[in-house]
MARMARTOR-739249 format. One record per atom (N, C-alpha, C): residue in one letter; atom name; x, y, z. Coordinates in steps of 0.2 Angstrom, whole numbers, plus 5000, padded with zeros to 4 digits. Layout:
N
   aa   at     c1     c2     c3
    a   CA      X      Y      Z
...
***
This chain:
140
   aa   at     c1     c2     c3
    m    N   5004   4994   5000
    m   CA   5000   5000   5000
    m    C   5004   5006   5000
    s    N   5003   5011   4996
    s   CA   5007   5017   4996
    s    C   5003   5022   5000
    a    N   5007   5028   5001
    a   CA   5006   5033   5006
    a    C   4999   5036   5003
    g    N   4998   5037   4997
    g   CA   4992   5040   4995
    g    C   4986   5036   4994
    e    N   4986   5030   4995
    e   CA   4980   5026   4994
    e    C   4976   5026   5001
    p    N   4969   5027   5000
    p   CA   4964   5027   5006
    p    C   4964   5020   5009
    l    N   4963   5021   5016
    l   CA   4963   5014   5020
    l    C   4957   5011   5018
    p    N   4957   5004   5018
    p   CA   4951   5001   5017
    p    C   4946   5001   5023
    p    N   4939   5000   5021
    p   CA   4935   5001   5027
    p    C   4936   4995   5032
    p    N   4935   4996   5038
    p   CA   4935   4991   5043
    p    C   4930   4985   5041
    p    N   4932   4979   5043
    p   CA   4927   4973   5042
    p    C   4921   4975   5046
    r    N   4915   4973   5042
    r   CA   4908   4974   5045
    r    C   4908   4971   5052
    s    N   4910   4966   5053
    s   CA   4909   4962   5060
    s    C   4912   4967   5066
    s    N   4918   4970   5065
    s   CA   4921   4974   5070
    s    C   4916   4980   5071
    t    N   4913   4983   5067
    t   CA   4909   4989   5068
    t    C   4903   4986   5072
    k    N   4900   4980   5070
    k   CA   4895   4977   5074
    k    C   4897   4975   5081
    t    N   4903   4974   5082
    t   CA   4906   4972   5089
    t    C   4906   4978   5093
    v    N   4908   4984   5090
    v   CA   4908   4990   5094
    v    C   4902   4993   5096
    v    N   4897   4992   5091
    v   CA   4890   4994   5093
    v    C   4887   4990   5098
    i    N   4889   4984   5098
    i   CA   4886   4979   5104
    i    C   4889   4981   5110
    a    N   4896   4982   5110
    a   CA   4899   4984   5116
    a    C   4897   4990   5119
    i    N   4896   4995   5115
    i   CA   4893   5002   5117
    i    C   4886   5001   5120
    i    N   4882   4997   5117
    i   CA   4875   4995   5120
    i    C   4876   4992   5127
    i    N   4880   4987   5127
    i   CA   4881   4984   5134
    i    C   4884   4988   5139
    v    N   4888   4993   5138
    v   CA   4891   4998   5143
    v    C   4885   5002   5145
    a    N   4881   5005   5139
    a   CA   4875   5009   5141
    a    C   4871   5006   5146
    l    N   4869   4999   5144
    l   CA   4864   4996   5149
    l    C   4867   4995   5156
    t    N   4873   4993   5156
    t   CA   4876   4992   5162
    t    C   4876   4999   5167
    f    N   4877   5004   5164
    f   CA   4878   5010   5166
    f    C   4870   5012   5169
    v    N   4865   5011   5165
    v   CA   4858   5013   5167
    v    C   4856   5008   5172
    s    N   4857   5002   5172
    s   CA   4855   4997   5177
    s    C   4859   4999   5183
    g    N   4865   5001   5183
    g   CA   4868   5003   5190
    g    C   4866   5009   5193
    a    N   4864   5014   5188
    a   CA   4860   5019   5191
    a    C   4853   5018   5194
    a    N   4850   5014   5191
    a   CA   4843   5012   5193
    a    C   4844   5008   5200
    a    N   4849   5004   5200
    a   CA   4850   5000   5206
    a    C   4852   5004   5212
    g    N   4856   5009   5211
    g   CA   4859   5014   5216
    g    C   4853   5019   5218
    m    N   4848   5021   5214
    m   CA   4842   5025   5216
    m    C   4838   5020   5220
    l    N   4837   5014   5218
    l   CA   4832   5010   5222
    l    C   4836   5009   5229
    l    N   4842   5008   5230
    l   CA   4845   5007   5236
    l    C   4845   5013   5240
    a    N   4845   5019   5238
    a   CA   4845   5026   5241
    a    C   4838   5026   5244
    h    N   4833   5025   5239
    h   CA   4826   5025   5241
    h    C   4824   5020   5247
    l    N   4827   5014   5247
    l   CA   4826   5009   5252
    l    C   4829   5011   5259
    r    N   4835   5015   5258
    r   CA   4839   5017   5264
    r    C   4835   5023   5267
    m    N   4832   5028   5263
    m   CA   4828   5033   5266
    m    C   4822   5030   5269
    f    N   4819   5025   5266
    f   CA   4813   5022   5269
    f    C   4814   5019   5276
    a    N   4820   5016   5277
    a   CA   4822   5013   5283
    a    C   4823   5018   5288
    r    N   4827   5024   5286
    r   CA   4828   5029   5291
    r    C   4822   5033   5293
    m    N   4817   5033   5289
    m   CA   4811   5037   5291
    m    C   4807   5033   5296
    h    N   4808   5027   5296
    h   CA   4804   5022   5302
    h    C   4809   5021   5308
    h    N   4814   5025   5308
    h   CA   4818   5024   5314
    h    C   4815   5029   5319
    p    N   4814   5027   5326
    p   CA   4811   5031   5331
    p    C   4814   5037   5332
    l    N   4820   5038   5331
    l   CA   4823   5045   5332
    l    C   4823   5049   5326
    a    N   4820   5047   5321
    a   CA   4820   5051   5314
    a    C   4818   5059   5315
    p    N   4812   5060   5318
    p   CA   4810   5067   5320
    p    C   4816   5071   5323
    a    N   4819   5068   5328
    a   CA   4824   5072   5332
    a    C   4830   5072   5329
    m    N   4831   5068   5324
    m   CA   4838   5069   5320
    m    C   4837   5075   5315
    v    N   4830   5075   5312
    v   CA   4829   5081   5307
    v    C   4829   5087   5311
    v    N   4826   5088   5317
    v   CA   4826   5094   5321
    v    C   4833   5096   5323
    r    N   4837   5091   5325
    r   CA   4844   5093   5327
    r    C   4848   5096   5320
    h    N   4847   5092   5315
    h   CA   4850   5094   5309
    h    C   4848   5102   5307
    l    N   4841   5103   5307
    l   CA   4839   5110   5306
    l    C   4842   5115   5311
    q    N   4842   5113   5317
    q   CA   4844   5117   5323
    q    C   4851   5119   5321
    r    N   4856   5114   5319
    r   CA   4863   5116   5318
    r    C   4863   5120   5311
    t    N   4860   5118   5306
    t   CA   4860   5122   5300
    t    C   4857   5129   5300
    l    N   4852   5130   5303
    l   CA   4848   5136   5303
    l    C   4849   5140   5309
    d    N   4852   5138   5314
    d   CA   4853   5142   5320
    d    C   4846   5144   5323
    l    N   4841   5140   5324
    l   CA   4835   5141   5326
    l    C   4835   5145   5333
    t    N   4830   5149   5334
    t   CA   4829   5152   5341
    t    C   4825   5147   5345
    p    N   4826   5147   5351
    p   CA   4821   5142   5355
    p    C   4814   5142   5353
    e    N   4811   5148   5351
    e   CA   4803   5148   5350
    e    C   4803   5144   5343
    q    N   4808   5146   5338
    q   CA   4808   5142   5331
    q    C   4809   5134   5332
    h    N   4813   5132   5337
    h   CA   4815   5125   5338
    h    C   4809   5122   5340
    a    N   4805   5125   5345
    a   CA   4799   5122   5347
    a    C   4794   5121   5342
    k    N   4793   5125   5338
    k   CA   4788   5125   5332
    k    C   4790   5121   5327
    v    N   4796   5121   5325
    v   CA   4799   5116   5320
    v    C   4798   5109   5322
    e    N   4800   5108   5329
    e   CA   4799   5101   5332
    e    C   4793   5098   5331
    e    N   4787   5103   5334
    e   CA   4781   5100   5333
    e    C   4778   5099   5326
    i    N   4780   5103   5321
    i   CA   4779   5102   5314
    i    C   4782   5096   5311
    v    N   4788   5094   5313
    v   CA   4791   5088   5310
    v    C   4788   5082   5313
    k    N   4786   5082   5320
    k   CA   4784   5077   5323
    k    C   4777   5075   5320
    r    N   4773   5080   5319
    r   CA   4766   5080   5316
    r    C   4766   5076   5309
    h    N   4770   5080   5305
    h   CA   4771   5077   5298
    h    C   4774   5070   5298
    h    N   4779   5069   5302
    h   CA   4782   5062   5302
    h    C   4776   5057   5303
    q    N   4772   5058   5308
    q   CA   4767   5053   5309
    q    C   4762   5052   5303
    r    N   4761   5058   5300
    r   CA   4757   5057   5293
    r    C   4761   5053   5288
    i    N   4767   5054   5287
    i   CA   4772   5051   5282
    i    C   4772   5043   5284
    l    N   4772   5042   5290
    l   CA   4773   5034   5292
    l    C   4766   5031   5291
    a    N   4761   5034   5292
    a   CA   4754   5032   5290
    a    C   4753   5030   5282
    l    N   4756   5035   5279
    l   CA   4755   5034   5272
    l    C   4760   5029   5269
    t    N   4766   5028   5272
    t   CA   4771   5023   5269
    t    C   4768   5016   5272
    e    N   4765   5016   5278
    e   CA   4762   5009   5280
    e    C   4756   5007   5276
    s    N   4752   5012   5273
    s   CA   4746   5010   5270
    s    C   4748   5008   5262
    v    N   4754   5009   5260
    v   CA   4756   5007   5253
    v    C   4761   5001   5254
    q    N   4763   5000   5260
    q   CA   4768   4994   5260
    q    C   4766   4988   5258
    p    N   4760   4985   5259
    p   CA   4758   4979   5257
    p    C   4758   4979   5249
    q    N   4757   4984   5246
    q   CA   4757   4984   5238
    q    C   4764   4983   5236
    v    N   4768   4987   5239
    v   CA   4775   4987   5237
    v    C   4778   4980   5239
    s    N   4776   4977   5244
    s   CA   4779   4970   5246
    s    C   4776   4965   5240
    q    N   4770   4966   5238
    q   CA   4768   4962   5233
    q    C   4771   4963   5226
    e    N   4773   4969   5225
    e   CA   4777   4970   5219
    e    C   4784   4967   5219
    i    N   4787   4968   5225
    i   CA   4794   4965   5226
    i    C   4794   4957   5225
    e    N   4789   4954   5228
    e   CA   4788   4947   5228
    e    C   4787   4945   5221
    a    N   4782   4948   5217
    a   CA   4781   4946   5210
    a    C   4787   4947   5206
    a    N   4792   4953   5207
    a   CA   4798   4953   5204
    a    C   4802   4947   5206
    n    N   4803   4945   5212
    n   CA   4806   4939   5214
    n    C   4805   4933   5210
    r    N   4798   4932   5210
    r   CA   4796   4926   5206
    r    C   4797   4926   5200
    e    N   4797   4932   5196
    e   CA   4799   4932   5189
    e    C   4806   4931   5188
    i    N   4810   4934   5192
    i   CA   4817   4932   5191
    i    C   4819   4925   5192
    e    N   4816   4921   5197
    e   CA   4817   4915   5199
    e    C   4815   4910   5193
    a    N   4810   4912   5189
    a   CA   4808   4908   5184
    a    C   4813   4908   5178
    v    N   4817   4912   5177
    v   CA   4822   4912   5172
    v    C   4829   4909   5175
    l    N   4829   4908   5181
    l   CA   4836   4905   5184
    l    C   4836   4897   5183
    t    N   4842   4895   5184
    t   CA   4843   4888   5184
    t    C   4842   4886   5192
    p    N   4842   4879   5193
    p   CA   4841   4878   5200
    p    C   4847   4880   5205
    e    N   4853   4880   5202
    e   CA   4859   4882   5206
    e    C   4859   4890   5207
    q    N   4857   4893   5201
    q   CA   4856   4901   5202
    q    C   4851   4903   5207
    r    N   4845   4899   5207
    r   CA   4840   4900   5212
    r    C   4842   4900   5219
    q    N   4847   4895   5221
    q   CA   4849   4894   5227
    q    C   4853   4900   5229
    k    N   4857   4903   5225
    k   CA   4861   4909   5226
    k    C   4857   4915   5226
    f    N   4851   4915   5222
    f   CA   4847   4921   5222
    f    C   4843   4921   5229
    e    N   4842   4916   5233
    e   CA   4838   4916   5238
    e    C   4842   4921   5243
    k    N   4848   4921   5243
    k   CA   4852   4925   5248
    k    C   4851   4933   5245
    l    N   4850   4934   5239
    l   CA   4850   4940   5236
    l    C   4843   4943   5235
    r    N   4838   4939   5236
    r   CA   4831   4942   5235
    r    C   4830   4949   5237
    m    N   4826   4953   5233
    m   CA   4824   4959   5235
    m    C   4819   4958   5241
    r    N   4820   4963   5245
    r   CA   4816   4963   5251
    r    C   4814   4970   5253
    l    N   4809   4971   5256
    l   CA   4807   4978   5259
    l    C   4808   4978   5266
    g    N   4813   4983   5268
    g   CA   4814   4985   5275
    g    C   4818   4980   5279
    h    N   4817   4972   5278
    h   CA   4820   4968   5282
    h    C   4820   4961   5280
    r    N   4825   4957   5282
    r   CA   4825   4950   5279
    r    C   4821   4946   5284
    e    N   4819   4940   5283
    e   CA   4815   4936   5287
    e    C   4820   4934   5292
    g    N   4817   4933   5298
    g   CA   4821   4931   5304
    g    C   4825   4937   5307
    r    N   4824   4943   5305
    r   CA   4828   4948   5308
    r    C   4822   4954   5309
    s    N   4824   4957   5315
    s   CA   4819   4963   5317
    s    C   4821   4969   5312
    r    N   4815   4973   5312
    r   CA   4816   4979   5308
    r    C   4822   4984   5311
    r    N   4823   4983   5318
    r   CA   4828   4987   5321
    r    C   4835   4985   5318
    e    N   4836   4978   5318
    e   CA   4842   4976   5317
    e    C   4844   4977   5309
    s    N   4839   4977   5305
    s   CA   4839   4978   5297
    s    C   4842   4985   5295
    t    N   4841   4990   5299
    t   CA   4842   4997   5298
    t    C   4849   4999   5299
    r    N   4853   4995   5302
    r   CA   4860   4997   5304
    r    C   4865   4995   5299
***
């Protein structure tokens, strides 16, 4: 080949391989981001159910906003009142969320081999806690 000749186009299979690799990387990134958001949401859910959650919120606001004693009392009452409402809301939808998680687990199990199902049992998605552990132990 001389210096003036154009390079031949790459074989078609290598272009196809590059496209497939890009798609795989993109899917991996998207699924990782989705899993991260799910875990963050579940962590927040667990923290909200912690008995000290309202006190922690008020303490954070006190440090950040330098509240007066009167503001502190009012903010504390507001946070406690709304915390109770938030807990009531989350408890009302918890059965439906649990059903969806279990449905997802059953669908995943259906595509696994028996060996993979055994491993999956340890990884199953669960809401708030694992069987045999109390809710308090699971939030640590």
